[in-house]
C-alpha positions as CSV (number, residue, x, y, z in Angstrom):
1,M,-23.3,-24.8,-94.7
2,G,-20.5,-25.8,-97.0
3,I,-16.8,-25.1,-96.3
4,E,-16.6,-22.4,-99.0
5,E,-19.4,-20.5,-97.2
6,Y,-17.3,-20.5,-94.0
7,A,-14.4,-19.0,-96.1
8,L,-16.4,-16.0,-97.5
9,D,-15.1,-13.6,-94.9
10,C,-11.5,-14.9,-94.6
11,I,-8.7,-16.3,-96.6
12,G,-9.7,-19.9,-96.4
13,A,-11.3,-22.5,-94.1
14,A,-10.8,-26.1,-93.1
15,L,-13.2,-28.7,-91.7
16,L,-12.0,-31.2,-89.0
17,D,-13.8,-34.2,-87.6
18,E,-14.0,-35.2,-83.9
19,S,-10.5,-36.6,-84.1
20,M,-9.2,-33.3,-85.5
21,V,-8.5,-34.8,-88.8
22,I,-9.1,-32.7,-91.9
23,E,-12.3,-33.6,-93.8
24,A,-12.5,-30.7,-96.2
25,V,-10.6,-27.5,-97.2
26,S,-11.7,-24.4,-99.1
27,D,-10.0,-23.3,-102.3
28,G,-8.3,-20.6,-100.3
29,V,-6.5,-23.1,-98.0
30,V,-5.3,-25.1,-101.1
31,S,-4.0,-21.9,-102.6
32,I,-2.1,-20.5,-99.5
33,S,-0.7,-23.9,-98.4
34,G,0.5,-25.2,-101.8
35,Y,-0.8,-28.7,-101.0
36,S,-3.3,-30.5,-103.1
37,R,-6.8,-30.9,-101.7
38,E,-6.3,-34.7,-101.8
39,S,-3.1,-34.5,-99.7
40,L,-4.7,-32.3,-97.1
41,I,-7.8,-34.5,-96.5
42,G,-7.1,-37.1,-93.9
43,T,-4.2,-35.2,-92.4
44,P,-4.3,-34.5,-88.6
45,G,-4.8,-30.8,-88.3
46,L,-2.2,-30.3,-85.6
47,S,0.5,-32.0,-87.7
48,L,0.6,-28.8,-89.9
49,V,1.1,-26.5,-86.9
50,H,4.7,-25.5,-86.0
51,P,6.0,-27.7,-83.1
52,D,6.5,-24.7,-80.9
53,D,2.8,-23.7,-81.4
54,S,1.3,-27.2,-81.2
55,E,0.8,-27.3,-77.4
56,R,-0.9,-23.9,-77.5
57,A,-3.1,-25.0,-80.4
58,G,-4.0,-28.3,-78.6
59,E,-5.0,-26.3,-75.5
60,A,-7.2,-24.1,-77.7
61,M,-8.9,-27.1,-79.2
62,L,-9.6,-28.6,-75.8
63,E,-11.1,-25.3,-74.6
64,L,-13.3,-25.2,-77.8
65,V,-14.6,-28.7,-77.1
66,R,-15.3,-27.9,-73.4
67,T,-17.1,-24.6,-74.0
68,Q,-18.5,-25.1,-77.5
69,L,-17.8,-21.3,-78.0
70,P,-15.7,-19.9,-80.9
71,T,-12.1,-19.2,-79.9
72,V,-10.6,-15.7,-80.3
73,N,-8.2,-15.2,-83.1
74,G,-4.7,-16.5,-82.4
75,I,-1.6,-16.5,-84.4
76,Y,-0.2,-19.9,-85.4
77,R,2.6,-20.8,-87.8
78,M,1.3,-23.3,-90.4
79,R,3.5,-25.6,-92.5
80,L,3.3,-25.0,-96.2
81,S,4.1,-27.5,-99.0
82,D,7.7,-26.3,-99.2
83,D,8.2,-27.0,-95.5
84,A,8.3,-23.3,-94.7
85,Y,6.0,-21.8,-92.1
86,E,3.7,-18.8,-92.4
87,D,1.8,-16.9,-89.8
88,Y,-2.0,-16.9,-89.9
89,A,-4.7,-15.7,-87.6
90,I,-6.9,-18.7,-86.9
91,Q,-10.3,-18.8,-85.3
92,A,-12.0,-22.1,-84.4
93,L,-15.7,-22.8,-84.1
94,T,-17.8,-25.9,-83.8
95,Y,-21.1,-27.3,-84.9
96,T,-23.0,-30.6,-84.7
97,D,-23.8,-32.6,-87.8
98,D,-25.9,-35.8,-87.3
99,G,-24.6,-36.1,-83.7
100,S,-20.9,-35.6,-84.7
101,V,-19.0,-32.5,-83.5
102,K,-17.2,-30.7,-86.4
103,T,-14.6,-28.0,-86.0
104,V,-14.1,-25.3,-88.6
105,L,-10.8,-23.4,-88.7
106,K,-10.9,-19.9,-90.4
107,F,-7.6,-18.5,-91.7
108,S,-7.1,-14.7,-91.9
109,A,-4.1,-12.4,-92.4
110,V,-2.4,-11.3,-89.2
111,S,-3.2,-7.7,-88.2
112,L,-0.8,-5.4,-86.4
113,V,-3.3,-5.2,-83.5
114,L,-3.6,-9.0,-83.2
115,R,0.2,-9.3,-83.3
116,A,0.7,-6.8,-80.6
117,D,-2.0,-8.5,-78.4
118,E,-0.4,-12.0,-79.0
119,F,3.0,-10.6,-78.1
120,A,1.7,-9.1,-74.9
121,R,0.1,-12.4,-73.9
122,D,3.3,-14.3,-74.6
123,A,5.3,-11.8,-72.6
124,V,3.0,-12.1,-69.7
125,D,3.2,-15.9,-69.9
126,T,7.0,-15.7,-69.8
127,L,7.0,-13.4,-66.8
128,R,4.4,-15.7,-65.1
129,L,6.8,-18.6,-65.4
130,L,9.4,-16.5,-63.6
131,G,6.9,-15.6,-60.9
132,E,6.2,-19.3,-60.4
133,G,9.8,-19.8,-59.6
134,R,10.5,-21.7,-62.8
135,Q,14.2,-22.4,-63.7
136,L,16.1,-19.9,-65.8
137,N,16.3,-22.4,-68.7
138,D,12.5,-22.5,-68.9
139,C,12.2,-18.8,-69.1
140,L,14.9,-18.4,-71.7
141,E,13.4,-21.1,-73.9
142,R,10.1,-19.3,-73.7
143,V,11.8,-16.1,-74.8
144,H,13.4,-17.9,-77.7
145,H,10.0,-19.2,-78.8
146,L,8.5,-15.8,-78.4
147,A,11.1,-14.1,-80.5
148,E,11.1,-16.7,-83.3
149,R,7.3,-16.6,-83.4
150,H,6.9,-12.9,-83.6
151,I,10.0,-12.0,-85.7
152,P,10.4,-14.9,-88.2
153,G,13.9,-15.3,-89.6
154,N,15.5,-14.2,-86.4
155,H,17.4,-16.4,-84.0
156,L,18.5,-15.4,-80.6
157,A,21.7,-16.0,-78.6
158,I,21.0,-14.9,-75.0
159,S,24.1,-14.4,-72.9
160,T,24.3,-13.9,-69.1
161,V,27.3,-12.4,-67.3
162,Q,28.1,-14.2,-64.1
163,G,31.3,-13.6,-62.1
164,G,33.2,-12.2,-65.1
165,E,32.1,-15.2,-67.3
166,V,29.8,-15.0,-70.2
167,W,27.3,-17.9,-70.6
168,T,25.4,-18.1,-73.9
169,H,22.1,-19.9,-74.4
170,R,20.9,-20.7,-77.9
171,R,19.0,-23.2,-80.0
172,A,21.2,-26.2,-80.7
173,S,19.1,-28.1,-83.3
174,G,15.5,-28.8,-83.8
175,R,13.7,-28.0,-80.6
176,A,16.8,-28.5,-78.4
177,F,18.6,-25.6,-76.6
178,C,22.0,-25.6,-75.0
179,W,24.5,-23.5,-73.0
180,E,27.8,-22.9,-74.7
181,Q,31.1,-23.2,-72.9
182,P,31.6,-20.0,-70.8
183,S,33.9,-17.3,-72.2
184,Q,35.6,-14.4,-70.5
185,V,35.6,-12.3,-73.6
186,R,32.9,-9.8,-74.6
187,P,32.7,-9.2,-78.4
188,P,33.3,-5.7,-79.7
189,N,29.6,-5.3,-80.7
190,I,28.6,-5.8,-77.0
191,E,31.0,-3.0,-75.8
192,R,29.6,-0.7,-78.5
193,A,26.0,-1.5,-77.5
194,L,26.8,-1.0,-73.8
195,A,28.4,2.4,-74.5
196,N,25.4,3.4,-76.6
197,H,23.0,2.2,-73.9
198,L,24.8,4.2,-71.2
199,T,24.1,7.5,-73.1
200,G,20.3,6.9,-72.6
201,P,17.6,7.2,-71.5
202,W,16.0,6.1,-74.8
203,R,12.5,6.4,-76.1
204,A,12.6,4.7,-79.5
205,F,13.1,0.9,-79.5
206,S,15.5,1.3,-82.4
207,S,17.8,3.3,-80.1
208,M,18.0,0.5,-77.6
209,A,20.1,-1.9,-79.9
210,E,23.0,-1.9,-82.3
211,F,22.1,-2.9,-85.9
212,E,25.0,-4.3,-87.9
213,P,24.9,-5.8,-91.4
214,T,26.9,-9.1,-91.7
215,A,27.9,-11.4,-94.5
216,N,24.8,-13.6,-93.8
217,G,22.3,-11.0,-93.0
218,A,22.4,-8.7,-90.0
219,L,23.0,-8.8,-86.2
220,I,20.9,-6.8,-83.7
221,T,22.6,-6.5,-80.3
222,S,20.8,-5.4,-77.1
223,V,22.3,-5.1,-73.6
224,L,20.5,-6.1,-70.4
225,T,21.4,-4.1,-67.3
226,D,20.3,-3.8,-63.7
227,G,19.0,-0.5,-62.1
228,A,22.6,0.7,-61.6
229,N,23.5,-0.1,-65.3
230,E,25.6,-3.0,-64.4
231,L,25.7,-5.5,-67.3
232,L,23.6,-8.6,-66.6
233,G,23.8,-10.0,-70.0
234,Y,23.0,-9.3,-73.7
235,V,21.0,-10.7,-76.5
236,E,22.2,-11.0,-80.1
237,A,19.6,-11.6,-82.8
238,T,20.8,-12.9,-86.2
239,R,18.4,-12.2,-89.0
240,E,18.4,-13.2,-92.7
241,S,17.6,-9.8,-94.1
242,V,20.1,-7.0,-94.3
243,A,17.3,-4.4,-94.5
244,E,16.7,-2.1,-91.5
245,P,13.9,-3.5,-89.3
246,D,10.6,-1.8,-89.5
247,E,8.9,-0.2,-86.5
248,R,7.0,-3.4,-85.6
249,E,10.1,-5.5,-85.6
250,W,12.0,-3.0,-83.5
251,M,9.1,-3.0,-81.1
252,V,9.4,-6.8,-80.7
253,H,13.2,-6.5,-80.2
254,G,12.6,-3.8,-77.6
255,L,10.0,-5.9,-75.7
256,V,12.2,-9.0,-75.8
257,R,14.9,-6.9,-74.3
258,Q,12.6,-5.7,-71.5
259,V,11.3,-9.2,-70.8
260,L,14.9,-10.6,-70.6
261,T,16.0,-7.7,-68.4
262,A,13.1,-8.5,-66.0
263,V,14.1,-12.2,-66.1
264,L,17.7,-11.6,-65.4
265,R,17.0,-9.0,-62.7
266,R,14.8,-11.5,-60.9
267,V,17.4,-14.2,-61.2
268,R,20.1,-11.9,-59.8
269,L,17.8,-10.9,-56.9
270,D,17.0,-14.5,-56.2
271,E,20.8,-15.3,-56.2
272,Q,21.5,-12.5,-53.9
273,L,18.7,-13.5,-51.5
274,R,19.9,-17.2,-51.5
275,H,23.5,-16.1,-50.9
276,A,22.3,-13.8,-48.0
277,A,20.3,-16.6,-46.5
278,D,23.3,-19.1,-46.7
279,H,26.3,-16.9,-45.8
280,D,27.7,-15.0,-42.9
281,P,27.6,-11.3,-43.9
282,L,30.9,-10.4,-42.0
283,T,33.2,-13.2,-43.2
284,G,31.4,-14.3,-46.4
285,L,31.7,-17.9,-45.2
286,A,28.8,-20.4,-45.3
287,N,26.5,-20.1,-42.2
288,R,25.1,-22.7,-39.9
289,R,21.9,-23.0,-41.9
290,R,23.9,-23.8,-45.1
291,L,26.1,-26.3,-43.3
292,F,23.1,-28.3,-41.9
293,N,21.2,-28.1,-45.2
294,D,24.2,-29.4,-47.3
295,K,25.1,-32.2,-44.9
296,A,21.5,-33.3,-44.3
297,A,21.1,-33.6,-48.0
298,A,24.4,-35.5,-48.5
299,D,24.0,-39.1,-49.5
300,E,26.8,-40.3,-47.3
301,I,28.9,-38.3,-44.7
302,A,30.3,-41.3,-42.8
303,G,34.0,-41.4,-43.0
304,T,34.4,-37.7,-43.6
305,S,36.0,-35.3,-41.0
306,L,34.7,-32.4,-39.0
307,L,36.6,-29.8,-37.1
308,L,34.9,-27.4,-34.6
309,I,37.2,-24.4,-33.9
310,D,36.6,-22.0,-31.0
311,L,38.8,-19.0,-30.6
312,D,40.4,-18.7,-27.1
313,R,39.8,-15.6,-25.0
314,F,38.0,-13.9,-27.9
315,S,35.8,-12.0,-25.4
316,W,39.1,-10.3,-24.2
317,I,39.6,-8.8,-27.7
318,N,36.1,-7.4,-27.8
319,N,36.3,-6.0,-24.3
320,N,39.7,-4.5,-24.5
321,L,40.4,-3.7,-28.1
322,G,36.8,-3.1,-29.2
323,H,34.2,-4.9,-31.4
324,D,35.7,-3.5,-34.6
325,V,39.0,-5.3,-33.9
326,G,37.0,-8.4,-33.0
327,D,35.3,-8.2,-36.4
328,Q,38.7,-7.8,-38.0
329,A,39.9,-10.9,-36.2
330,L,37.0,-13.0,-37.4
331,V,37.6,-11.9,-41.0
332,A,41.3,-12.7,-40.6
333,V,40.4,-16.2,-39.3
334,A,38.1,-16.8,-42.2
335,A,40.8,-15.8,-44.7
336,R,43.3,-18.1,-43.0
337,L,40.9,-21.0,-43.1
338,R,40.4,-20.5,-46.8
339,E,44.2,-20.5,-47.3
340,L,44.8,-23.7,-45.3
341,C,41.8,-25.9,-46.1
342,P,42.0,-28.1,-49.2
343,T,39.6,-27.9,-52.2
344,G,36.3,-29.5,-51.5
345,S,36.1,-28.4,-47.8
346,T,33.1,-26.6,-46.4
347,I,34.1,-23.7,-44.1
348,T,31.4,-22.3,-41.9
349,R,31.1,-19.5,-39.3
350,F,29.0,-21.5,-37.0
351,G,28.2,-18.6,-34.7
352,G,30.0,-16.0,-32.6
353,D,33.7,-17.0,-32.5
354,E,33.1,-20.7,-33.6
355,F,34.0,-22.1,-37.0
356,V,33.2,-25.6,-38.4
357,V,35.2,-27.1,-41.2
358,W,34.0,-30.2,-43.0
359,F,36.4,-32.3,-45.0
360,P,35.3,-35.0,-47.5
361,A,38.0,-37.4,-46.1
362,P,38.9,-39.0,-42.8
363,L,41.3,-37.3,-40.4
364,S,43.9,-39.9,-41.2
365,E,44.2,-38.4,-44.7
366,L,44.6,-34.8,-43.5
367,G,48.2,-35.1,-42.3
368,D,49.1,-32.2,-40.0
369,L,46.5,-29.9,-41.4
370,Y,44.5,-29.5,-38.2
371,Q,47.8,-28.9,-36.3
372,A,48.6,-26.2,-38.9
373,L,45.1,-24.7,-38.2
374,R,45.7,-24.6,-34.5
375,S,49.2,-23.1,-34.7
376,A,48.4,-20.6,-37.4
377,K,49.3,-17.1,-36.1
378,I,46.5,-14.8,-36.9
379,M,46.7,-11.2,-35.9
380,P,43.9,-8.6,-36.2
381,S,44.8,-5.2,-37.5
382,S,46.8,-2.9,-35.2
383,T,45.0,-0.5,-32.9
384,G,47.9,1.7,-31.7
385,D,50.4,-0.5,-29.8
386,R,47.8,-3.1,-28.8
387,R,48.1,-6.4,-30.7
388,S,46.7,-9.9,-30.0
389,T,47.7,-13.2,-31.5
390,L,44.7,-15.5,-31.9
391,R,44.8,-19.0,-30.6
392,S,42.1,-21.7,-30.8
393,S,40.7,-24.9,-29.2
394,I,39.8,-27.5,-31.8
395,G,37.6,-30.6,-31.6
396,A,38.2,-33.1,-34.4
397,I,36.2,-36.1,-35.3
398,T,35.7,-38.6,-38.1
399,I,31.9,-39.0,-38.7
400,R,30.6,-42.5,-37.9
401,P,28.3,-44.6,-40.0
402,G,24.7,-43.7,-39.4
403,E,25.6,-40.5,-37.6
404,T,23.6,-37.4,-38.5
405,A,25.1,-34.0,-39.2
406,A,23.7,-32.6,-35.9
407,E,25.0,-35.6,-33.9
408,A,28.5,-35.2,-35.5
409,I,28.6,-31.5,-34.7
410,K,27.6,-32.2,-31.1
411,R,30.4,-34.7,-30.8
412,A,32.9,-32.3,-32.3
413,D,31.7,-29.6,-29.9
414,D,32.2,-32.0,-26.9
415,A,35.8,-32.6,-28.2
416,M,36.4,-28.9,-28.5
417,Y,35.4,-28.4,-24.9
418,E,37.8,-31.1,-23.9
419,A,40.6,-29.1,-25.6
420,K,39.5,-25.8,-24.0
421,S,39.1,-27.3,-20.5
422,S,42.7,-28.6,-20.8
423,G,43.9,-25.0,-21.1
424,G,43.0,-24.2,-24.7
425,D,45.4,-23.6,-27.6
426,R,45.2,-27.3,-28.5
427,I,43.3,-30.0,-30.4
428,H,41.3,-32.9,-29.1
429,I,40.6,-35.8,-31.4
430,A,37.5,-37.9,-30.5
């Protein structure tokens, strides 16, 4: 069966040998590609596939070789003679000729149904990455590829809002992506899109985004929010055409928005869970687990300092002034530690009324800091006329070479008990 016969029910066909090198092409392939027949023959088939689609095309070829069954139609961007890329639906099948396995690629126009199916598969793959615990960068790059594949001529800038800062992820050059320097300014189009979003709920995809013609084409802006309509981020799609997107393109923009919303909501939830696992809910300080994990992972802690602080007579506050006042006192201690400890310190509520402070320097470089910590007058909120000034017993050490975090804390704890057994309200350096 000749190559032209394979092309009877499609736009064109190409024949590849066992090494996936082109052996023959139909007149239709020559016509749509713009290449001469001679320049196509001998060319590796995958070299004409868009770089972002080549991995998927390679996987399809391997599956074809393994099963010997025709592949389902898939959308691939093929490079034309002018170096532009065009979408084609491609089906691959094999046959054996004199013991050699040949592959036939059949090119067809992309139907709306196939495009919707392909987009759904791509969206599921992106969400699967997130479910596998992949990094945010991996998920965002997949969304970039998804959008560029299904809405040619569009390029995304995906921004996340974290702690008042806006971080923008975009394609830098070629296949590389980058994060831009954070900004604290949200552009006016984002404020308009957010205001428009908050007047929802929306049904039409075109109502979920702001369309704005620009000097170089158009800008489509969609906001990404959590369940309480708090802004998680936004996506800006620049497009070359100034024409209003058709229904299919609006659908893709809407689905990109939904995928990114799911990605950022999952990332935010993961951050909240990690924060809850590593921090004390009352004081907001790092907890015992975070301290041990951080210091166990440290390359070298020898020569750094550790203070273990135990509040004196704290049970008297709980028993006489109430646990609410005790909680206020712990929050006040945490705030005072944040004020007094230098940048780079790790401040931990170790448990109960005990705090551990780790400094990335020996005690000799801390000056009178630990004395300032001991003498700091911390008073919980007033409950009538009853007030109590908090005092503490402190054990201070410089971590020895080869000493583990657990061993260092045990030695600081012993030093703290020396201070407490001597009457409290003092520091013992071991």
